[in-house]
C-alpha positions as CSV (number, residue, x, y, z in Angstrom):
1,M,1.0,7.2,-23.2
2,K,1.8,8.6,-19.7
3,D,4.1,6.3,-17.7
4,Y,2.6,6.5,-14.2
5,K,5.1,4.1,-12.7
6,E,8.1,6.0,-13.9
7,L,6.7,9.3,-12.7
8,S,6.0,7.7,-9.2
9,K,9.5,6.2,-9.2
10,R,11.2,9.5,-10.0
11,S,9.1,11.5,-7.5
12,F,9.7,9.2,-4.6
13,N,13.3,8.7,-5.4
14,Q,13.7,12.5,-5.1
15,K,11.9,12.5,-1.7
16,A,13.5,9.4,-0.1
17,G,16.1,11.2,2.0
18,T,13.7,13.7,3.4
19,Y,10.4,11.7,3.3
20,L,9.6,12.1,7.0
21,R,9.5,15.9,6.5
22,T,7.3,15.9,3.4
23,H,3.6,16.7,3.1
24,D,3.0,13.2,1.8
25,H,4.1,11.7,5.1
26,K,2.1,14.2,7.1
27,V,-1.2,13.6,5.3
28,T,-0.9,9.8,5.3
29,A,0.7,9.0,8.7
30,H,-2.8,8.4,10.2
31,L,-3.3,5.6,7.6
32,K,-0.2,3.8,8.9
33,N,-1.3,4.4,12.5
34,A,-4.6,2.8,11.7
35,A,-2.9,-0.2,10.1
36,L,-0.8,-0.8,13.2
37,V,-4.0,-1.0,15.2
38,D,-6.0,-3.1,12.8
39,I,-3.4,-5.7,11.9
40,Q,-2.0,-8.0,14.6
41,P,0.2,-10.7,13.1
42,S,1.0,-13.7,15.3
43,A,4.4,-15.2,15.7
44,G,5.5,-16.9,12.5
45,E,3.0,-15.2,10.3
46,K,4.2,-13.4,7.2
47,L,3.3,-9.8,6.3
48,L,4.0,-8.0,3.0
49,D,3.9,-4.2,2.8
50,I,3.4,-3.1,-0.8
51,G,4.7,0.4,-1.5
52,C,6.6,0.3,1.7
53,G,8.6,3.4,1.0
54,I,11.2,4.1,3.7
55,G,9.8,1.4,5.9
56,D,8.1,3.5,8.6
57,L,5.0,1.2,8.7
58,L,7.2,-1.9,8.8
59,S,9.2,-0.3,11.6
60,G,6.1,-0.1,13.7
61,F,5.4,-3.8,13.1
62,S,9.0,-4.8,13.9
63,K,8.9,-3.1,17.3
64,R,6.3,-5.6,18.5
65,A,7.3,-8.5,20.7
66,N,6.2,-11.3,18.4
67,S,8.4,-12.8,15.7
68,S,6.3,-12.3,12.6
69,D,8.2,-12.3,9.3
70,L,8.1,-8.9,7.6
71,Y,8.6,-8.1,3.9
72,G,8.5,-4.8,2.0
73,I,8.5,-3.9,-1.7
74,D,8.6,-0.6,-3.4
75,Y,9.1,0.6,-7.0
76,A,11.4,3.4,-6.0
77,D,14.9,2.1,-5.4
78,N,16.0,5.1,-3.3
79,M,13.1,4.4,-0.9
80,I,14.2,0.8,-0.5
81,H,17.8,1.9,0.1
82,Q,16.5,4.3,2.8
83,A,14.4,1.5,4.3
84,K,17.4,-0.7,4.5
85,K,19.1,1.9,6.7
86,N,16.1,2.1,9.0
87,L,15.2,-1.6,9.4
88,V,16.9,-4.8,10.5
89,G,15.6,-8.3,9.9
90,V,13.1,-7.2,7.2
91,D,13.2,-8.6,3.7
92,L,13.1,-5.6,1.3
93,S,12.9,-5.7,-2.5
94,I,12.7,-3.2,-5.3
95,G,9.7,-4.3,-7.5
96,D,6.3,-3.8,-9.0
97,A,3.0,-4.3,-7.2
98,E,1.5,-5.5,-10.5
99,N,4.2,-8.3,-10.8
100,L,5.1,-9.4,-7.3
101,P,8.3,-11.4,-7.0
102,Y,6.9,-13.9,-4.5
103,D,5.5,-17.4,-4.7
104,N,1.8,-18.2,-4.6
105,D,0.3,-18.6,-1.1
106,S,3.2,-16.9,0.7
107,F,1.7,-14.4,3.0
108,D,-0.8,-14.2,5.9
109,Y,-1.3,-10.5,5.4
110,V,-0.8,-8.0,2.5
111,V,-1.1,-4.3,3.3
112,T,-0.6,-1.2,1.3
113,C,-0.9,2.4,2.7
114,A,-1.3,5.5,0.5
115,A,0.0,3.7,-2.5
116,F,-2.9,2.2,-4.3
117,H,-3.9,5.4,-6.1
118,H,-0.5,5.3,-7.9
119,L,-1.2,1.9,-9.6
120,P,-2.2,2.3,-13.3
121,N,-3.4,-1.4,-13.5
122,P,-5.3,-1.8,-10.2
123,V,-7.1,-5.0,-11.0
124,R,-3.8,-6.6,-12.0
125,A,-2.3,-5.4,-8.6
126,L,-5.3,-6.9,-6.7
127,T,-4.9,-10.2,-8.6
128,E,-1.3,-10.3,-7.6
129,M,-2.1,-9.6,-4.0
130,K,-4.6,-12.4,-4.0
131,R,-2.1,-14.7,-5.6
132,V,0.6,-14.3,-3.0
133,L,-1.9,-14.5,0.0
134,K,-2.3,-17.8,1.7
135,K,-5.8,-19.4,1.9
136,D,-7.8,-17.2,4.3
137,G,-5.1,-14.6,4.3
138,R,-6.2,-11.0,4.5
139,V,-5.5,-7.9,2.5
140,F,-5.7,-4.4,4.0
141,I,-5.7,-1.3,1.7
142,Y,-5.5,2.1,3.2
143,D,-5.7,5.3,1.2
144,Y,-6.9,8.8,1.2
145,T,-9.9,10.1,-0.7
146,V,-11.9,13.3,-1.2
147,P,-15.7,13.8,-1.2
148,C,-17.6,12.4,-4.2
149,G,-18.3,15.6,-6.2
150,L,-14.8,16.9,-5.6
151,R,-13.3,13.5,-6.5
152,Y,-14.5,13.8,-10.1
153,I,-12.7,17.1,-10.4
154,V,-9.6,15.8,-8.7
155,N,-9.4,12.8,-11.0
156,F,-9.8,15.0,-14.1
157,F,-6.8,17.1,-13.1
158,I,-4.8,14.2,-11.6
159,R,-3.8,13.2,-15.1
160,F,-1.5,16.2,-15.1
161,S,0.2,15.3,-11.8
162,P,4.0,15.0,-12.1
163,E,4.0,12.5,-9.2
164,G,2.5,9.5,-10.8
165,D,-1.0,9.7,-9.2
166,Y,-3.4,7.6,-11.2
167,K,-6.8,7.7,-9.6
168,I,-8.4,8.7,-6.2
169,Y,-10.9,6.1,-5.1
170,S,-13.7,5.9,-2.5
171,G,-13.8,3.1,-0.1
172,K,-17.0,1.7,-1.6
173,E,-15.5,1.9,-5.1
174,L,-12.4,-0.1,-4.0
175,K,-14.7,-2.5,-2.1
176,R,-16.5,-3.4,-5.3
177,M,-13.2,-3.8,-7.1
178,L,-12.0,-6.4,-4.5
179,E,-15.3,-8.3,-4.8
180,R,-14.9,-8.5,-8.6
181,T,-11.4,-9.8,-8.1
182,G,-12.7,-12.7,-6.1
183,F,-11.9,-11.6,-2.5
184,R,-14.5,-12.5,0.1
185,D,-15.8,-10.9,3.3
186,V,-14.9,-7.5,1.9
187,S,-15.6,-4.5,4.1
188,D,-14.7,-0.8,4.1
189,K,-14.5,1.7,6.8
190,K,-14.0,5.4,7.0
191,L,-11.0,6.5,9.1
192,N,-11.6,10.3,9.0
193,S,-12.7,12.9,6.5
194,N,-10.1,11.9,4.0
195,G,-9.0,8.3,4.8
196,F,-10.5,4.8,4.5
197,C,-9.5,1.2,4.8
198,V,-10.8,-1.8,2.7
199,N,-10.0,-5.3,3.9
200,A,-10.9,-8.8,2.8
201,H,-10.1,-12.4,2.9
202,K,-8.7,-14.5,0.1
């Protein structure tokens, strides 16, 4: 059976030192820019970035004047090592989105950008996100997509990807998944021709 996690880990470990110059960064930067507009943590609130990579999204949050508590986790250890070089005062961990090393009811916000399509057990990951969120906490999932007809073709061939891609979703497809996982007030929005955000409350 294909090990999507190990493929993702190997791919991103190789890219860690030059990530800002990669195609991955260029095509997903707008998702992180959208997150910085949409999510406004208040002083003392805790935010977790799942699949934080080298910490470029967390860097954007850390530059704000408030004193929100920032956490990041990524499966690729080289990405976390790079993030530690880029960030000060952020709690960074190597770990698995499907088995988060945090207590129940820990975070006010959970966000993931351009990472959800790598997760081979998406419902398990959503269940973990819900578990670590506080009551009324919010989850924001940003990812890229492709038009419906093309998405079926892409998802057929994605199984041969050496980079650990698991499945490309539409916003509406992911919205239904969050609803089935027990999130409430679930909404999705299109960001541009190839990006979307789904957000919800616990």
